[in-house]
C-alpha positions in Angstrom: 7.5 31.9 -61.4 7.1 32.9 -57.8 6.4 29.5 -56.1 10.1 29.1 -57.2 12.2 31.6 -55.2 14.2 30.4 -52.7 15.7 32.7 -49.4 19.2 31.9 -51.8 17.9 33.5 -55.0 17.4 36.8 -52.7 21.1 36.1 -51.8 22.8 35.5 -55.1 20.5 38.7 -56.0 21.1 40.5 -53.5 25.2 39.8 -54.0 25.1 40.8 -57.8 23.5 44.6 -57.2 25.0 45.3 -54.0 28.2 46.6 -55.9 26.0 49.3 -58.6 23.7 50.1 -55.7 23.8 52.7 -53.3 21.7 52.8 -50.5 19.2 55.7 -50.3 18.1 56.8 -46.7 14.7 57.4 -45.3 13.4 61.1 -45.1 11.2 62.4 -42.8 8.3 64.1 -44.7 6.5 66.5 -42.5 3.9 67.1 -45.1 2.5 63.5 -44.5 3.0 63.2 -41.3 0.6 66.4 -40.7 -1.2 64.9 -43.0 -1.9 60.8 -41.2 -0.9 62.1 -38.2 2.0 59.6 -37.5 5.8 59.7 -38.6 5.6 58.9 -42.0 9.2 59.0 -43.9 10.0 58.5 -47.6 12.6 56.4 -48.8 14.0 58.0 -52.6 15.6 55.4 -55.0 15.0 58.2 -57.3 18.8 59.2 -55.9 19.9 55.9 -57.9 22.7 56.2 -60.5 19.9 55.6 -62.8 17.6 58.5 -60.9 14.2 54.9 -60.3 14.9 51.6 -58.2 14.7 50.0 -61.7 17.4 49.9 -62.0 17.2 46.8 -59.0 15.4 44.3 -61.9 16.7 45.1 -64.4 20.4 45.0 -63.7 19.7 41.6 -62.3 17.8 40.5 -65.0 20.5 41.4 -67.2 23.0 40.1 -65.4 21.2 36.5 -65.3 
């Protein structure tokens, strides 16, 4: 359950996932920035090898 999560759990997940994940940059969105009158950035997780952010949960679950 979520109440059983500790910093150690997150550090372990990070260590397991680090070799298979790409760092994705923040990309400035002129369109959303104008709409919101603020600087808006997108995090394009579709740049992961699988084309989706869901690689994190799936890979970690299988690795356990």
